[in-house]
N, C-alpha and C positions, 0 to 999 in steps of 0.2 A: 504493499499500499504506500509506504513512504517513498519507493523509488519512482513513483507517478508523480509525485510532488516535486521530487528532485529533477525530474526530465523538464519540468516547467520554469526551472532556475529558483525554487523555493528551498532556502535552507531548510533540512530536515533533521530532527532529533529521534533518534530510535529509542522506544521504550515498549518492553513487552507485558509489563504487568503494572498496576498502582503504585508501588513504591518507586518504580523506575520513573514513572510519568511524574510523580509528584517532585521527584529529585531533578528532573529536566526541567520542568516548571520554576524551580527555585533557582537553577543557573540561569535561565532566561531573565527572571526578575533580577537577579544579582548584576547581570549585563547591562540590564535598562537602568540601573541605579547608580551605575559607575558616574563619579563626579566629571563634568566637563565633556561628557559624552551624549551626544544626542541619541535618544531610545532608539536600539537599532530593531527593536521588534514591536509593532503595533497590535497584531494580531496573532495569536497562535491557536491553531487549529488541533484537537486532540480527539481521537477515535472513541467512542464511547466505550468500546469493548475494553479498552485499556483501562478505564475508570472502574470497572467493576470492582466492589469491595473496598475501594479507597474510603479511608476515615473523612466523613464529611466535613468535620471541624478543621482537621488540617488541610483540607482541599480549599475551604472557604478562606484560611490565613494565606495560602499561596496565591490564589487569584485575587485577592482584593485589591482594591485599586484600579484607576482607570486604565493603564497600560502595562502591560499588553492584555488586550482584551481576550478572553479565552472563549473560543466557541468550540462547543461539542458536536462532532458530526457522527453520523451514523457509520458502523462500519462495512465491510463488504457483505456481510450476512443480514445486514439490517440494523435497525436500531435495537439495542438491549433494553432500552428503558431509562438508561441514565440520563441522557439529555432530556428526556420529558420530565422525569422526577425534578432535575435542576431548574428548568423552566418552571415548575409548579412551586418549587420552593422561593424562587425569585418573585413570581407573581404574587403569592400569599405575602410575602415581606412588604412588597410594594402597595397592595392594594387593602391588606389586613385580613383576608379570607381567602379560601382554596376557591379560585374560578376556574382551574383546569382540572 
């Protein structure tokens, strides 16, 4: 899956599970936070299969802030529900009740 993005000139970070995915997201945030450097990453796409079983509290800490924006995409086998659950949580936080 990552090789398809690389073919388009997108920089790709490999992760096969939730621990690796969180570590890669932390690395990207550190790169964006370096002093005197324009944030090199504005959008980070993560395949939802990789986020299955991730600690939601830890994930929320890692993706907090404006940049980079983390977008969860369905995997090659379709959505595992992680993206929908994340959207449900964000909508509930914004509106105050579950609308999805």
